[in-house]
KEZA-874371 format. One record per residue (C-alpha): x, y negated, z. Coordinates in steps of 0.02 Angstrom, whole numbers, plus 50000, padded with zeros to 5 digits. Layout:
N
<rec east="X" north="Y" up="Z"/>
...
This chain:
391
<rec east="50977" north="49417" up="51852"/>
<rec east="50924" north="49493" up="51692"/>
<rec east="50998" north="49667" up="51749"/>
<rec east="50903" north="49655" up="51914"/>
<rec east="50737" north="49615" up="51816"/>
<rec east="50767" north="49771" up="51699"/>
<rec east="50805" north="49879" up="51849"/>
<rec east="50650" north="49827" up="51940"/>
<rec east="50550" north="49845" up="51780"/>
<rec east="50597" north="50026" up="51751"/>
<rec east="50573" north="50066" up="51935"/>
<rec east="50399" north="49996" up="51922"/>
<rec east="50363" north="50101" up="51761"/>
<rec east="50424" north="50254" up="51853"/>
<rec east="50324" north="50218" up="52000"/>
<rec east="50160" north="50190" up="51899"/>
<rec east="50200" north="50341" up="51788"/>
<rec east="50036" north="50432" up="51835"/>
<rec east="49939" north="50282" up="51774"/>
<rec east="50040" north="50261" up="51612"/>
<rec east="50057" north="50442" up="51554"/>
<rec east="49883" north="50462" up="51481"/>
<rec east="49903" north="50295" up="51388"/>
<rec east="50077" north="50347" up="51325"/>
<rec east="50016" north="50519" up="51255"/>
<rec east="49863" north="50445" up="51166"/>
<rec east="49975" north="50298" up="51094"/>
<rec east="50106" north="50424" up="51038"/>
<rec east="49970" north="50532" up="50955"/>
<rec east="49900" north="50381" up="50857"/>
<rec east="50080" north="50325" up="50800"/>
<rec east="50116" north="50499" up="50748"/>
<rec east="49959" north="50513" up="50642"/>
<rec east="49988" north="50339" up="50559"/>
<rec east="50178" north="50371" up="50530"/>
<rec east="50144" north="50547" up="50461"/>
<rec east="50017" north="50477" up="50344"/>
<rec east="50146" north="50330" up="50288"/>
<rec east="50292" north="50453" up="50264"/>
<rec east="50185" north="50578" up="50171"/>
<rec east="50109" north="50445" up="50059"/>
<rec east="50272" north="50356" up="50023"/>
<rec east="50364" north="50527" up="49982"/>
<rec east="50225" north="50593" up="49864"/>
<rec east="50209" north="50424" up="49779"/>
<rec east="50398" north="50413" up="49755"/>
<rec east="50408" north="50585" up="49680"/>
<rec east="50247" north="50557" up="49575"/>
<rec east="50318" north="50395" up="49503"/>
<rec east="50491" north="50467" up="49472"/>
<rec east="50416" north="50604" up="49374"/>
<rec east="50309" north="50481" up="49278"/>
<rec east="50465" north="50379" up="49235"/>
<rec east="50510" north="50533" up="49121"/>
<rec east="50346" north="50521" up="49027"/>
<rec east="50335" north="50451" up="48852"/>
<rec east="50276" north="50272" up="48830"/>
<rec east="50126" north="50320" up="48723"/>
<rec east="50027" north="50477" up="48707"/>
<rec east="49908" north="50487" up="48556"/>
<rec east="49761" north="50601" up="48554"/>
<rec east="49635" north="50628" up="48419"/>
<rec east="49446" north="50614" up="48467"/>
<rec east="49295" north="50694" up="48386"/>
<rec east="49121" north="50657" up="48460"/>
<rec east="49204" north="50585" up="48615"/>
<rec east="49313" north="50736" up="48656"/>
<rec east="49495" north="50771" up="48624"/>
<rec east="49540" north="50892" up="48484"/>
<rec east="49707" north="50953" up="48405"/>
<rec east="49790" north="50814" up="48309"/>
<rec east="49878" north="50841" up="48136"/>
<rec east="50070" north="50849" up="48145"/>
<rec east="50071" north="50754" up="47982"/>
<rec east="50035" north="50591" up="48074"/>
<rec east="50212" north="50593" up="48141"/>
<rec east="50280" north="50520" up="47983"/>
<rec east="50143" north="50381" up="47993"/>
<rec east="50196" north="50341" up="48171"/>
<rec east="50380" north="50337" up="48135"/>
<rec east="50359" north="50194" up="48007"/>
<rec east="50294" north="50079" up="48144"/>
<rec east="50425" north="49946" up="48190"/>
<rec east="50487" north="49972" up="48369"/>
<rec east="50449" north="50157" up="48387"/>
<rec east="50614" north="50249" up="48419"/>
<rec east="50548" north="50426" up="48449"/>
<rec east="50399" north="50529" up="48396"/>
<rec east="50362" north="50715" up="48434"/>
<rec east="50220" north="50834" up="48440"/>
<rec east="50166" north="50911" up="48598"/>
<rec east="50073" north="51070" up="48634"/>
<rec east="49998" north="51103" up="48808"/>
<rec east="49844" north="51173" up="48884"/>
<rec east="49774" north="51276" up="49027"/>
<rec east="49781" north="51467" up="49026"/>
<rec east="49661" north="51539" up="49145"/>
<rec east="49719" north="51697" up="49238"/>
<rec east="49612" north="51857" up="49218"/>
<rec east="49512" north="51819" up="49375"/>
<rec east="49468" north="51643" up="49307"/>
<rec east="49502" north="51570" up="49476"/>
<rec east="49674" north="51500" up="49435"/>
<rec east="49761" north="51429" up="49285"/>
<rec east="49936" north="51403" up="49219"/>
<rec east="49982" north="51240" up="49134"/>
<rec east="50075" north="51296" up="48972"/>
<rec east="50193" north="51165" up="48894"/>
<rec east="50266" north="51204" up="48721"/>
<rec east="50430" north="51128" up="48687"/>
<rec east="50529" north="51112" up="48532"/>
<rec east="50697" north="51173" up="48588"/>
<rec east="50780" north="51099" up="48429"/>
<rec east="50724" north="50927" up="48487"/>
<rec east="50883" north="50846" up="48563"/>
<rec east="50785" north="50723" up="48677"/>
<rec east="50664" north="50856" up="48747"/>
<rec east="50804" north="50978" up="48777"/>
<rec east="50896" north="50838" up="48878"/>
<rec east="50736" north="50815" up="48981"/>
<rec east="50733" north="51008" up="49017"/>
<rec east="50913" north="51007" up="49052"/>
<rec east="50887" north="50872" up="49189"/>
<rec east="50741" north="50979" up="49257"/>
<rec east="50850" north="51139" up="49256"/>
<rec east="51033" north="51121" up="49224"/>
<rec east="51076" north="51304" up="49196"/>
<rec east="50969" north="51334" up="49039"/>
<rec east="51054" north="51411" up="48888"/>
<rec east="50946" north="51366" up="48734"/>
<rec east="51023" north="51507" up="48627"/>
<rec east="50993" north="51641" up="48758"/>
<rec east="50817" north="51579" up="48793"/>
<rec east="50770" north="51580" up="48607"/>
<rec east="50831" north="51765" up="48577"/>
<rec east="50657" north="51826" up="48622"/>
<rec east="50491" north="51767" up="48688"/>
<rec east="50532" north="51693" up="48855"/>
<rec east="50462" north="51564" up="48969"/>
<rec east="50525" north="51452" up="49117"/>
<rec east="50395" north="51454" up="49257"/>
<rec east="50354" north="51349" up="49411"/>
<rec east="50367" north="51422" up="49580"/>
<rec east="50184" north="51433" up="49611"/>
<rec east="50165" north="51530" up="49447"/>
<rec east="50307" north="51647" up="49493"/>
<rec east="50225" north="51684" up="49665"/>
<rec east="50059" north="51723" up="49572"/>
<rec east="50144" north="51839" up="49447"/>
<rec east="50243" north="51940" up="49581"/>
<rec east="50085" north="51954" up="49687"/>
<rec east="50006" north="52041" up="49531"/>
<rec east="50165" north="52150" up="49499"/>
<rec east="50231" north="52044" up="49351"/>
<rec east="50414" north="52031" up="49403"/>
<rec east="50498" north="52010" up="49236"/>
<rec east="50361" north="51970" up="49110"/>
<rec east="50176" north="51922" up="49098"/>
<rec east="50046" north="51979" up="48964"/>
<rec east="49950" north="51834" up="48891"/>
<rec east="49795" north="51861" up="48795"/>
<rec east="49777" north="51751" up="48643"/>
<rec east="49609" north="51678" up="48574"/>
<rec east="49612" north="51817" up="48445"/>
<rec east="49607" north="51945" up="48584"/>
<rec east="49788" north="52003" up="48556"/>
<rec east="49910" north="52033" up="48701"/>
<rec east="50074" north="51935" up="48699"/>
<rec east="50214" north="51990" up="48809"/>
<rec east="50322" north="51842" up="48874"/>
<rec east="50476" north="51869" up="48983"/>
<rec east="50517" north="51763" up="49129"/>
<rec east="50685" north="51681" up="49094"/>
<rec east="50705" north="51557" up="49250"/>
<rec east="50602" north="51475" up="49383"/>
<rec east="50594" north="51289" up="49396"/>
<rec east="50689" north="51211" up="49546"/>
<rec east="50591" north="51188" up="49703"/>
<rec east="50618" north="51003" up="49714"/>
<rec east="50508" north="50988" up="49559"/>
<rec east="50354" north="51075" up="49641"/>
<rec east="50248" north="50922" up="49661"/>
<rec east="50231" north="50905" up="49475"/>
<rec east="50280" north="51073" up="49400"/>
<rec east="50228" north="51210" up="49523"/>
<rec east="50101" north="51274" up="49394"/>
<rec east="50202" north="51243" up="49239"/>
<rec east="50256" north="51368" up="49107"/>
<rec east="50382" north="51299" up="48989"/>
<rec east="50403" north="51394" up="48816"/>
<rec east="50444" north="51375" up="48639"/>
<rec east="50313" north="51263" up="48549"/>
<rec east="50266" north="51395" up="48414"/>
<rec east="50243" north="51527" up="48550"/>
<rec east="50128" north="51402" up="48648"/>
<rec east="50027" north="51377" up="48488"/>
<rec east="50001" north="51563" up="48474"/>
<rec east="49946" north="51584" up="48654"/>
<rec east="49835" north="51431" up="48660"/>
<rec east="49762" north="51450" up="48490"/>
<rec east="49832" north="51294" up="48408"/>
<rec east="49862" north="51291" up="48219"/>
<rec east="50044" north="51277" up="48153"/>
<rec east="50003" north="51111" up="48075"/>
<rec east="49918" north="51041" up="48227"/>
<rec east="49974" north="50984" up="48400"/>
<rec east="49878" north="50943" up="48564"/>
<rec east="49947" north="50767" up="48552"/>
<rec east="50087" north="50661" up="48489"/>
<rec east="50208" north="50563" up="48604"/>
<rec east="50300" north="50404" up="48561"/>
<rec east="50437" north="50300" up="48642"/>
<rec east="50450" north="50111" up="48622"/>
<rec east="50609" north="50055" up="48710"/>
<rec east="50566" north="49865" up="48702"/>
<rec east="50427" north="49826" up="48830"/>
<rec east="50385" north="49663" up="48726"/>
<rec east="50340" north="49771" up="48578"/>
<rec east="50226" north="49898" up="48660"/>
<rec east="50066" north="49798" up="48652"/>
<rec east="50096" north="49763" up="48464"/>
<rec east="50131" north="49950" up="48431"/>
<rec east="49974" north="49999" up="48521"/>
<rec east="49873" north="49883" up="48413"/>
<rec east="49947" north="49952" up="48256"/>
<rec east="49916" north="50132" up="48315"/>
<rec east="49731" north="50095" up="48349"/>
<rec east="49704" north="49993" up="48183"/>
<rec east="49779" north="50132" up="48082"/>
<rec east="49683" north="50268" up="48168"/>
<rec east="49517" north="50224" up="48234"/>
<rec east="49482" north="50397" up="48296"/>
<rec east="49625" north="50413" up="48421"/>
<rec east="49647" north="50379" up="48604"/>
<rec east="49812" north="50294" up="48660"/>
<rec east="49866" north="50329" up="48842"/>
<rec east="50013" north="50227" up="48897"/>
<rec east="50134" north="50255" up="49043"/>
<rec east="50070" north="50099" up="49124"/>
<rec east="49893" north="50164" up="49128"/>
<rec east="49954" north="50327" up="49204"/>
<rec east="50045" north="50227" up="49343"/>
<rec east="49889" north="50127" up="49383"/>
<rec east="49794" north="50288" up="49400"/>
<rec east="49921" north="50365" up="49520"/>
<rec east="49924" north="50205" up="49618"/>
<rec east="49735" north="50190" up="49632"/>
<rec east="49716" north="50374" up="49684"/>
<rec east="49846" north="50343" up="49830"/>
<rec east="49772" north="50184" up="49879"/>
<rec east="49598" north="50264" up="49892"/>
<rec east="49659" north="50404" up="49999"/>
<rec east="49760" north="50290" up="50101"/>
<rec east="49614" north="50174" up="50123"/>
<rec east="49503" north="50306" up="50195"/>
<rec east="49638" north="50370" up="50317"/>
<rec east="49672" north="50192" up="50373"/>
<rec east="49493" north="50157" up="50405"/>
<rec east="49486" north="50308" up="50523"/>
<rec east="49649" north="50247" up="50608"/>
<rec east="49579" north="50078" up="50634"/>
<rec east="49421" north="50148" up="50715"/>
<rec east="49527" north="50259" up="50826"/>
<rec east="49641" north="50113" up="50873"/>
<rec east="49496" north="50003" up="50918"/>
<rec east="49425" north="50137" up="51033"/>
<rec east="49595" north="50167" up="51109"/>
<rec east="49616" north="49978" up="51143"/>
<rec east="49446" north="49973" up="51233"/>
<rec east="49497" north="50118" up="51336"/>
<rec east="49663" north="50033" up="51368"/>
<rec east="49575" north="49871" up="51422"/>
<rec east="49462" north="49955" up="51542"/>
<rec east="49604" north="50064" up="51621"/>
<rec east="49717" north="49914" up="51658"/>
<rec east="49567" north="49807" up="51717"/>
<rec east="49553" north="49930" up="51858"/>
<rec east="49667" north="49853" up="51996"/>
<rec east="49693" north="49970" up="52144"/>
<rec east="49752" north="49912" up="52323"/>
<rec east="49931" north="49967" up="52288"/>
<rec east="49952" north="49853" up="52140"/>
<rec east="49873" north="49709" up="52233"/>
<rec east="49999" north="49725" up="52376"/>
<rec east="50141" north="49733" up="52252"/>
<rec east="50082" north="49571" up="52165"/>
<rec east="50057" north="49491" up="52341"/>
<rec east="50237" north="49536" up="52394"/>
<rec east="50308" north="49470" up="52236"/>
<rec east="50212" north="49308" up="52253"/>
<rec east="50260" north="49295" up="52435"/>
<rec east="50450" north="49307" up="52392"/>
<rec east="50436" north="49165" up="52261"/>
<rec east="50378" north="49245" up="52102"/>
<rec east="50263" north="49126" up="51997"/>
<rec east="50106" north="49191" up="51905"/>
<rec east="50204" north="49171" up="51741"/>
<rec east="50345" north="49285" up="51811"/>
<rec east="50220" north="49414" up="51867"/>
<rec east="50133" north="49407" up="51696"/>
<rec east="50308" north="49432" up="51615"/>
<rec east="50337" north="49579" up="51721"/>
<rec east="50175" north="49663" up="51685"/>
<rec east="50179" north="49628" up="51498"/>
<rec east="50358" north="49695" up="51492"/>
<rec east="50295" north="49854" up="51584"/>
<rec east="50166" north="49877" up="51446"/>
<rec east="50287" north="49844" up="51312"/>
<rec east="50402" north="49980" up="51384"/>
<rec east="50260" north="50108" up="51367"/>
<rec east="50214" north="50045" up="51192"/>
<rec east="50397" north="50045" up="51125"/>
<rec east="50431" north="50221" up="51183"/>
<rec east="50266" north="50284" up="51113"/>
<rec east="50306" north="50203" up="50950"/>
<rec east="50489" north="50271" up="50940"/>
<rec east="50439" north="50448" up="50991"/>
<rec east="50284" north="50446" up="50875"/>
<rec east="50392" north="50398" up="50725"/>
<rec east="50515" north="50531" up="50767"/>
<rec east="50384" north="50669" up="50785"/>
<rec east="50303" north="50610" up="50621"/>
<rec east="50468" north="50616" up="50533"/>
<rec east="50501" north="50792" up="50587"/>
<rec east="50319" north="50843" up="50555"/>
<rec east="50319" north="50781" up="50375"/>
<rec east="50491" north="50813" up="50312"/>
<rec east="50545" north="50970" up="50417"/>
<rec east="50378" north="51058" up="50449"/>
<rec east="50310" north="50996" up="50275"/>
<rec east="50152" north="50920" up="50353"/>
<rec east="50030" north="51068" up="50366"/>
<rec east="49847" north="51019" up="50362"/>
<rec east="49879" north="50836" up="50323"/>
<rec east="49957" north="50875" up="50155"/>
<rec east="49797" north="50948" up="50093"/>
<rec east="49721" north="50776" up="50102"/>
<rec east="49840" north="50723" up="49961"/>
<rec east="49874" north="50885" up="49871"/>
<rec east="49700" north="50966" up="49887"/>
<rec east="49664" north="51160" up="49896"/>
<rec east="49634" north="51189" up="49708"/>
<rec east="49729" north="51303" up="49586"/>
<rec east="49888" north="51390" up="49637"/>
<rec east="49966" north="51367" up="49806"/>
<rec east="50095" north="51235" up="49798"/>
<rec east="50243" north="51243" up="49913"/>
<rec east="50301" north="51059" up="49890"/>
<rec east="50453" north="50996" up="49980"/>
<rec east="50434" north="50818" up="50021"/>
<rec east="50577" north="50698" up="49983"/>
<rec east="50625" north="50600" up="50140"/>
<rec east="50585" north="50418" up="50092"/>
<rec east="50563" north="50287" up="50218"/>
<rec east="50479" north="50114" up="50176"/>
<rec east="50560" north="50000" up="50314"/>
<rec east="50439" north="49861" up="50257"/>
<rec east="50289" north="49971" up="50291"/>
<rec east="50365" north="50037" up="50449"/>
<rec east="50391" north="49853" up="50515"/>
<rec east="50208" north="49818" up="50471"/>
<rec east="50150" north="49974" up="50565"/>
<rec east="50255" north="49922" up="50720"/>
<rec east="50167" north="49745" up="50726"/>
<rec east="49997" north="49830" up="50684"/>
<rec east="50023" north="49939" up="50831"/>
<rec east="50112" north="49827" up="50961"/>
<rec east="50007" north="49670" up="50942"/>
<rec east="49837" north="49749" up="50985"/>
<rec east="49922" north="49849" up="51120"/>
<rec east="49986" north="49697" up="51213"/>
<rec east="49832" north="49600" up="51171"/>
<rec east="49714" north="49729" up="51254"/>
<rec east="49808" north="49722" up="51417"/>
<rec east="49840" north="49533" up="51420"/>
<rec east="49676" north="49485" up="51516"/>
<rec east="49694" north="49628" up="51644"/>
<rec east="49873" north="49578" up="51674"/>
<rec east="49825" north="49399" up="51702"/>
<rec east="49690" north="49455" up="51821"/>
<rec east="49820" north="49550" up="51924"/>
<rec east="49944" north="49406" up="51921"/>
<rec east="49819" north="49280" up="51996"/>
<rec east="49763" north="49397" up="52135"/>
<rec east="49773" north="49299" up="52300"/>
<rec east="49920" north="49354" up="52402"/>
<rec east="49834" north="49333" up="52568"/>
<rec east="49679" north="49438" up="52517"/>
<rec east="49788" north="49572" up="52447"/>
<rec east="49890" north="49591" up="52605"/>
<rec east="49736" north="49608" up="52710"/>
């Protein structure tokens, strides 16, 4: 009996294909848009939070007149004495604007004699030889930086101009792996003293000082001690950075979701109107079914099942198309909503990440309004008088 119902159901869908095709295409497009946003957002958030995991627990900056200035390296000894702090190191970084002043590189100075920092670089780039790297002035560059340099005929080196007006030739040692492009596409890693020279940071100063506190229970206490000993500092925690990332994605996601809801409501109104139009052929079909013993409940079940088939196929194909669009085609156009157009061109490769909880919510969010919008028209068809329909 069940097989007969399914056979009849698919025959009915095939017969009414001209009526369903427009609904199917629009529904597939809506699912594709929503699923693309979901895949893209989940992938970027995953990569961003993974990169954030490598960040220090605290970043200490010195303030003067409300703006950040270079911090004395001598404070490292003071911070090291705080109970609970396991690691303290200076960090030198800054923006270096290109000669056209339209783009910039993010220069990060690293102490290659610092074992923990070298381990972090080794995870980022496994083939680095520290001894060979330090033989001369060299740098490891992100993919976007490498593209910019090659476009301006700097294949093996780049001439930086220091704040004192002197040129500094720095050779390209390696390019960072493509899977780190989301965070490091415009990065330049170099020795910390070389970065000081290019960015104009004094030898006894740093851009900021980073600290690690392994025990989460001690972090609030450490932050209080840092602020009490140094009133003119700003403490940035990893937790604050995480909240900033999440708020940014939630804001962009909310704007996109609002537009989708408006589109979905419009689509459901069109769907309601389309299925409310009962032609003579459908009336005769219902009349014949009623005449051979089908109840109103059976007819409603058939028509709802017909609608569900269209919705399920639209959802499945929409999700597949979205997956291909985001993780194989790398989401052209839509990616700019999240990554923006600024600075160097970023050829990000999105990591395939699927949040099945969010996918399930999206399924219910799509299917329930879809079926609800045709429920009244289906009931209207089902209660059609058989005698009137056969006249």
